[in-house]
N, C-alpha and C positions, 0 to 999 in steps of 0.2 A: 758739392754748393749749392746753396741759393742763397741769391743775393734779389730786397727789393725797393727798388726807386721810384719813389713821387716825381712829377712835374717828368721824366724822359721828355725828351724830344730827339726827332730822327732827323739828322743831320746831310743833306747832299751837298758833294765838292763842286761838287759837277752842273745840279741843275739850279743850285747858290737856294737850295731853298731850306726852312725847315718846317717838318710836321710833328707837334702837338701828339704823345702817345702818350698822357698820364701815366695813373702809377703801371707799370712792369713788373713780369719777377722772372728772371733770368735761373733758371735751370740749366747743370751743367759741372763739370767736372775740368774743361778748358777755356774758361773764361779768362781770351787777350789783351783784350783792351779798352780802361773807361779814359776817357780824359773830358778835362774841364770844357767847354768850348768859350770861354768868355764872355758866358752871354749879358 
């Protein structure tokens, strides 16, 4: 499975920060979690 995500962000709970990643490609057969962070 390949997924392309626009405006992706990396969210760190411990640091309470967000890092903008832009457009990313997720490749793999075991993508287990995707969630809306309520931005």
